[in-house]
C-alpha positions in Angstrom: -12.7 31.8 -0.3 -13.1 28.0 -1.0 -10.6 28.1 -4.0 -8.0 29.9 -1.5 -8.9 27.6 0.8 -8.7 23.7 -1.7 -5.0 25.9 -2.6 -3.9 25.6 0.8 -5.3 22.0 0.8 -3.6 20.8 -2.0 -0.2 22.1 -0.9 -0.8 20.4 2.8 -1.5 17.1 1.3 1.5 17.3 -1.5 3.5 18.1 1.7 2.1 14.9 3.5 2.2 12.5 0.3 6.4 13.5 -0.2 7.4 12.8 3.5 9.7 10.0 4.1 8.1 6.2 5.4 5.4 6.0 7.5 5.2 9.8 8.1 3.5 9.8 4.7 -0.3 10.7 5.3 -2.7 8.0 4.1 -6.2 8.5 4.2 -7.6 4.7 3.7 -7.6 3.3 6.6 -9.1 -0.6 5.9 -7.9 -2.7 2.4 -10.5 -3.1 0.1 -9.6 -6.6 -0.5 -8.7 -8.0 2.6 -10.3 -5.8 5.1 -7.4 -5.6 7.3 -6.7 -2.1 9.2 -4.0 0.2 8.9 -0.9 0.8 8.9 0.1 0.1 5.5 3.7 -0.3 4.3 4.8 3.0 2.1 5.2 1.7 -1.9 5.9 4.9 -4.3 4.6 8.0 -4.9 3.2 9.1 -8.0 2.9 12.8 -9.5 -0.5 13.7 -11.3 -1.9 16.6 -12.8 -5.1 18.4 -11.2 -7.4 20.4 -12.7 -10.3 22.6 -11.3 -12.7 25.2 -12.2 -11.8 28.9 -10.7 -14.5 31.3 -12.3 -14.5 31.4 -15.9 -11.4 29.1 -15.9 -9.5 26.2 -15.3 -6.6 25.8 -13.0 -4.0 23.3 -13.0 -1.7 22.0 -10.4 0.4 18.9 -9.8 -0.5 16.9 -6.9 1.4 13.9 -5.6 -0.5 10.4 -5.0 0.7 7.9 -2.6 1.1 3.9 -3.4 0.7 2.1 0.0 0.7 -1.7 0.1 -1.0 -3.6 2.4 0.4 -5.9 4.9 -2.4 -8.0 4.7 -2.6 -9.7 1.5 0.3 -7.8 -0.2 -2.0 -5.8 -2.8 -0.8 -2.4 -3.3 -3.4 0.6 -4.4 -3.4 4.6 -5.2 -4.5 6.4 -2.0 -6.6 9.3 -3.3 -7.6 12.6 -1.1 -10.6 13.6 -0.3 -10.5 16.8 -2.3 -9.9 14.9 -5.5 -13.6 13.6 -7.4 -13.5 11.5 -10.3 -14.8 12.6 -13.7 
């Protein structure tokens, strides 16, 4: 049951990230460098592969990651969704 929800969550994330400009979904609320609160300026989007385990196999899919620029300090950062865990 969780796998179906994860696939739907990935699709919602991709749809939200691929929107134009300020309508793009952003998970971060504070700049890690200067502490300024959102909104951030959209910079670009990147395509990345994501793998997750289903039963005894691995499912590969594509996710889009948003890049943002802080309006306070000008630093750029990649905004990762909550379901993506570092390994």
